[in-house]
C-alpha positions in Angstrom: 0.1 -0.1 0.0 2.9 2.6 0.4 3.4 2.3 -3.4 0.1 4.3 -3.9 1.5 7.7 -2.9 3.9 7.4 -5.6 1.4 6.5 -8.1 -0.8 9.4 -6.8 1.9 11.9 -7.2 2.4 10.9 -10.8 -1.5 11.0 -11.4 -1.9 14.5 -9.8 1.0 15.8 -12.1 -1.1 14.5 -15.2 2.2 12.7 -16.3 0.7 9.9 -18.6 4.2 8.7 -19.5 5.3 8.3 -16.1 2.0 6.7 -14.9 2.1 4.2 -17.8 5.9 3.5 -17.2 4.9 2.9 -13.5 2.0 0.6 -14.2 3.3 -1.7 -17.1 5.4 -3.7 -14.5 2.7 -3.9 -12.0 0.1 -5.8 -13.9 -3.2 -6.0 -11.9 -1.8 -4.0 -9.1 -4.3 -1.3 -9.4 -7.3 -3.6 -9.6 -5.9 -5.3 -6.3 -5.4 -2.2 -4.5 -8.8 -1.0 -5.6 -10.6 -4.1 -4.2 -8.7 -4.3 -1.0 -8.6 -0.5 -0.1 -11.4 1.2 -1.7 -11.2 4.1 0.7 -7.6 4.9 -0.4 -8.4 4.6 -3.9 -11.4 6.7 -3.5 -9.2 9.4 -2.1 -7.3 8.8 -5.6 -10.0 9.8 -7.9 -10.0 13.6 -7.2 -6.2 13.6 -8.2 -7.4 12.6 -11.9 -7.2 16.1 -14.0 -7.9 14.9 -17.6 -10.1 12.3 -19.5 -6.8 10.7 -21.1 -5.5 10.0 -17.5 -8.9 8.7 -16.7 -8.7 6.3 -19.6 -5.2 5.0 -19.0 -6.0 4.1 -15.4 -8.8 1.9 -16.4 -6.8 0.3 -19.3 -4.4 -0.6 -16.5 -6.8 -2.3 -14.2 -8.7 0.6 -12.4 -12.0 -1.3 -11.1 -14.9 0.8 -12.1 -17.0 -0.9 -9.6 -14.8 0.8 -7.1 -15.3 4.0 -8.8 -18.9 3.6 -8.7 -18.9 2.9 -4.9 -16.6 5.6 -4.0 -18.7 8.4 -5.5 -22.2 7.0 -4.6 -22.7 9.0 -1.5 -22.1 12.3 -3.4 -19.8 13.5 -0.8 -16.2 14.9 -1.7 -16.7 15.0 -5.5 -16.1 18.7 -6.0 -12.6 18.1 -7.4 -13.3 15.5 -10.1 -13.6 17.1 -13.5 -16.8 16.7 -15.2 -15.1 15.2 -18.4 -13.1 12.6 -16.1 -16.5 11.5 -14.6 -18.0 11.3 -18.0 -15.2 9.0 -19.5 -15.5 6.7 -16.6 -19.4 6.6 -17.0 -18.6 5.7 -20.7 -16.5 2.9 -19.7 -19.0 1.5 -17.3 -18.9 3.2 -14.0 -22.5 3.7 -12.5 -24.0 6.8 -11.0 -26.3 7.3 -8.1 -28.7 10.4 -8.3 -26.3 11.9 -5.6 -23.1 11.4 -7.7 -24.8 12.6 -10.9 -25.7 15.8 -8.9 -22.4 16.3 -7.5 -20.4 15.5 -10.9 -22.8 17.9 -12.8 -23.9 15.1 -15.1 -27.3 16.5 -16.0 -28.0 13.9 -18.7 -27.6 11.0 -16.7 -29.2 12.7 -13.6 -32.4 13.3 -15.8 -32.5 9.7 -16.9 -32.1 8.4 -13.1 -34.9 10.8 -12.1 -37.4 9.7 -15.1 -36.7 6.0 -13.9 -37.3 6.7 -10.1 -38.8 10.0 -9.4 -38.6 9.6 -5.7 -35.0 9.6 -5.9 -35.1 13.5 -5.8 -35.2 13.3 -2.0 -33.5 10.0 -1.5 -30.7 10.2 1.5 -27.1 10.1 0.5 -24.0 10.6 2.1 -24.6 12.4 5.7 -28.2 11.8 5.0 -28.0 14.8 2.1 -30.4 15.1 -0.8 -29.2 15.3 -4.2 -29.8 19.2 -4.2 -27.1 19.5 -1.5 -24.5 18.4 -3.9 -25.7 20.2 -7.1 -22.6 21.3 -9.0 -24.3 23.6 -11.4 -27.4 25.9 -11.5 -28.7 23.5 -14.3 -28.6 20.7 -11.9 -30.1 22.4 -9.2 -33.0 23.7 -11.4 -33.7 20.2 -12.6 -33.8 19.0 -9.2 -36.3 21.6 -8.2 -38.4 21.2 -11.2 -38.5 17.4 -10.0 -39.8 18.4 -6.8 -36.9 18.6 -4.7 -37.0 20.3 -1.1 -35.5 23.8 -1.2 -34.5 23.8 2.7 -34.0 20.2 3.3 -31.6 19.5 6.0 -28.9 16.7 6.2 -28.9 14.5 9.3 -25.3 15.1 10.3 -24.8 18.8 9.8 -28.3 20.2 10.1 -27.7 22.3 7.2 -29.6 23.2 3.9 -28.5 22.9 0.4 -27.8 26.7 0.2 -25.3 26.2 3.1 -23.7 23.3 1.4 -23.3 24.8 -1.9 -21.7 28.3 -0.7 -18.1 27.1 -0.9 -17.8 25.2 -4.0 -20.6 26.7 -6.2 -21.6 29.9 -4.6 -23.7 30.7 -8.0 -26.0 27.6 -7.0 -26.4 29.2 -3.5 -27.4 32.5 -5.3 -29.9 30.6 -7.5 -31.4 28.9 -4.5 -31.9 32.0 -2.7 -33.6 33.5 -5.7 -35.9 30.6 -5.7 -36.9 31.1 -2.1 -34.0 29.3 0.1 -33.9 30.4 3.8 -31.0 33.2 3.9 -28.5 33.9 6.8 -26.0 36.5 7.5 -23.1 34.0 6.6 -24.5 33.7 3.1 -24.6 37.4 2.8 -21.1 37.8 4.0 -19.8 34.7 1.9 -21.5 36.0 -1.2 -20.9 39.7 -0.9 -24.3 40.8 -0.7 -24.5 43.9 1.0 -28.6 44.0 0.5 -29.0 40.7 1.9 -26.6 41.5 4.9 -28.9 44.7 5.8 -32.2 42.7 5.4 -30.8 39.8 7.8 -29.7 42.5 10.5 -32.8 44.3 10.1 -35.0 41.3 10.7 -32.8 39.4 13.3 -30.2 41.9 15.0 -28.8 39.3 17.1 -27.3 37.5 14.0 -24.3 39.8 14.1 -23.0 37.9 17.2 -23.2 34.3 15.5 -19.9 32.4 15.1 -19.6 29.2 13.4 -19.0 26.5 15.8 -20.5 28.2 18.9 -22.9 25.8 20.4 -24.8 28.4 21.9 -25.9 29.8 18.6 -27.5 28.1 15.3 -24.3 26.9 13.7 -22.8 24.6 16.4 -19.4 22.8 16.1 -18.1 19.3 15.6 -19.3 17.0 18.5 -22.3 19.4 19.4 -24.9 16.5 20.4 -22.6 13.9 19.0 -23.1 15.2 15.4 -20.7 16.8 12.7 -21.6 20.5 13.5 -22.7 23.1 10.7 -21.7 22.4 7.3 -20.3 26.1 7.2 -17.1 24.7 9.1 -16.2 23.3 5.8 -17.8 25.6 3.2 -17.0 28.8 4.9 -14.3 28.3 7.4 -14.1 26.8 11.0 -15.0 29.2 13.9 -15.6 32.3 11.9 -17.8 35.3 12.4 -19.8 36.7 9.3 -17.6 39.7 9.9 -14.4 37.8 9.6 -15.6 36.1 6.4 -16.7 39.3 5.0 -13.1 40.8 5.7 -11.2 37.6 4.5 -13.3 37.8 0.9 -12.5 41.6 0.5 -16.1 42.8 1.2 -15.0 45.8 3.2 -18.5 47.6 3.1 -20.4 44.5 4.5 -17.7 44.2 7.2 -18.1 47.8 8.3 -21.8 47.9 8.3 -21.8 44.6 10.3 -19.2 46.0 12.9 -21.4 48.9 13.2 -24.0 46.8 14.3 -22.3 44.5 16.4 -22.7 44.6 20.2 -19.4 45.3 22.1 -18.7 41.7 23.5 -18.9 40.2 19.9 -17.1 42.8 18.5 -14.3 42.4 20.9 -14.1 38.8 20.1 -13.9 39.4 16.4 -11.0 41.9 17.0 -9.3 39.3 19.1 -9.8 36.7 16.6 -8.4 39.0 13.7 -5.2 39.9 15.9 -6.6 43.9 15.6 -5.0 45.0 18.8 -6.1 48.4 18.3 -9.6 47.6 17.9 -9.7 45.3 20.7 -8.0 47.7 23.1 -10.3 50.5 22.2 -13.3 48.3 22.8 -12.1 47.6 26.2 -11.4 50.8 27.0 -14.9 52.1 26.2 -16.5 49.1 28.1 -14.4 48.5 31.2 -16.8 45.5 32.4 -16.6 43.6 29.3 -14.0 41.1 30.6 -16.3 40.0 33.3 -19.2 39.3 30.5 -16.9 36.8 28.6 -18.6 33.4 28.8 -16.5 30.1 28.8 -17.3 29.5 25.1 -16.2 33.2 24.6 -12.8 32.0 26.3 -12.6 28.9 24.3 -11.7 30.7 21.3 -8.1 31.0 22.4 -7.8 27.0 22.3 -9.5 27.3 18.9 -6.9 29.5 17.6 -4.3 27.2 18.6 -5.9 24.4 16.5 -5.0 23.8 12.9 -8.1 24.8 11.3 -7.6 28.3 12.8 -4.0 28.6 13.9 -3.3 32.1 14.7 -0.4 33.0 17.2 -0.8 36.6 16.9 -4.5 36.4 18.0 -3.7 34.1 20.8 -0.8 36.5 21.9 -3.4 39.3 21.8 -6.1 37.2 23.8 -3.4 36.4 26.6 -2.4 40.0 26.8 -5.8 41.2 27.2 -6.6 38.8 30.1 -7.8 35.5 28.5 -7.0 32.5 30.8 -4.5 30.5 29.1 -5.8 27.0 29.7 -9.4 27.0 29.0 -10.5 24.0 26.8 -12.4 23.9 23.5 -15.7 22.7 24.8 -16.9 20.3 22.3 -13.8 17.8 22.9 -11.9 19.2 25.9 -8.6 20.0 24.2 -6.6 22.6 25.7 -4.4 25.2 23.8 -1.3 23.3 24.5 -2.6 20.1 23.1 -3.7 21.9 20.0 -0.3 23.9 19.5 1.9 20.6 20.1 -0.4 18.8 17.6 0.6 21.5 15.0 4.2 21.4 15.9 4.2 25.2 16.2 6.9 25.6 18.5 6.6 29.4 19.1 3.1 29.0 20.0 3.9 26.2 22.5 6.7 28.4 23.9 4.2 31.2 24.4 1.7 29.1 26.1 4.3 27.9 28.4 5.6 31.2 29.4 2.2 32.4 30.2 1.7 29.3 32.7 -0.1 26.6 30.8 0.2 23.2 32.7 2.3 20.9 30.7 1.2 17.4 31.7 -2.5 17.8 31.8 -4.5 15.1 29.8 -7.1 15.5 27.3 -10.5 13.9 28.5 -10.9 11.8 25.3 -7.5 10.3 24.5 -6.0 10.7 28.0 -3.0 12.1 26.3 -0.4 14.8 27.5 0.6 17.7 25.2 3.9 15.7 24.6 1.9 12.6 23.6 0.0 14.9 21.1 3.1 16.1 19.7 4.5 12.5 19.3 1.4 11.1 17.6 1.1 13.9 15.3 4.6 13.6 14.0 5.1 10.1 14.1 1.7 8.7 13.2 -0.7 11.3 11.8 1.7 13.1 9.7 -0.6 15.9 8.9 2.0 18.7 9.8 5.3 18.0 7.8 6.2 21.8 8.4 6.1 21.3 12.3 9.1 21.7 14.3 8.4 18.8 16.6 11.9 18.3 18.0 12.0 21.7 19.2 8.2 21.4 20.8 9.6 18.4 22.4 12.4 20.2 23.9 10.2 23.0 25.1 7.9 20.6 26.8 10.7 18.5 28.5 12.2 21.6 29.7 8.7 22.6 31.2 8.7 19.5 33.1 6.8 17.1 30.7 7.3 13.4 31.3 7.6 10.6 28.6 5.2 7.8 28.9 6.7 4.4 28.9 7.0 2.9 25.4 7.1 6.5 23.7 10.9 5.9 23.0 12.4 5.3 20.7 10.1 6.7 18.1 12.0 5.8 14.9 12.6 9.4 13.9 16.1 10.5 14.6 15.4 14.1 15.4 12.7 13.2 18.1 14.9 10.4 19.3 17.9 12.6 20.1 15.7 14.8 22.2 14.1 12.1 24.1 17.2 10.3 24.6 18.6 12.9 26.8 15.8 12.6 29.3 15.8 8.7 29.4 17.2 6.9 32.5 19.2 3.5 32.4 
């Protein structure tokens, strides 16, 4: 299985000659890998960029039954070009209504709905309807013509098609809004629709305090009530406010309007998340009792800014400077700031947290791991942060008094073992 990454790199480069040269001495290998590791092969499908590469892989044993199964749920197909999907269908891959909608294959989708009209509301991945996956306006229009529910909510994220599509297909979200989909302030910020933003604030003034991932609001995070949290985490961004989304997308007029309507506590948190020291200090100067108003969920923003989806050392430093406690966990999972920073291999952030008094050997409630355990697992097993300074992170944690659990040494990585060896006792 460790051969698969080699092939995937060549596929992603769309190097037909190199892929053919790699596969020819391995007859049947591609078929066997697909049959024994469909999940890995499913992840490879998004690497194929051209119909020629799609054809070559089939010629060398790509199992189209694996392809059909991999894309049946409709989830994760946004990176597969339509012409690639068409080529595989022509060679024998089959489509669900969810895959046809997600791949933008309107002809096959129409045929599927002609044959089974009730499939327009069938549950796919995460309990989504086909409309949640509509790649194009034409696909969305066909589904609505066939009776699709405009504001259907999926099972895992409790989110509508308009919320699902705003990331990969904002034109579909605009179309669904025109057809009467329920709007929210995040849609206005993501689309840059100032008129919609003004209407939302006029109708629901409290919406300026919403934040993706806050369980006290309508857009909760992963783990809330045992579910996946709002789809906005993936389509717009983790732990973002509408104001931050508007700013990041260059919609300055919307940002200024929303901030003018945002209560002080929420505005302060936005300034902290944006590492805007001047704005944050100004708000505190004008509202002297604001610190006492911060909730546990507000204070957990620091831990979120130490995690990989929102890694922001400048925001963490500002929050610490302004009085945030250093060791408030993120609520859904109970992970502390130091766990998160260690996982990312961010030595500068680890050092800052330790300097500000973060406990070093505290264990998280889910995995019972210390920050040092998290750093080791991230570096040696997970491998999501090849840029991480893990040897320096270990050095900092050990200097602060962290202990090494039995069985953690050796790790098999020379740079980590050099650090750990120094603290091993005979």
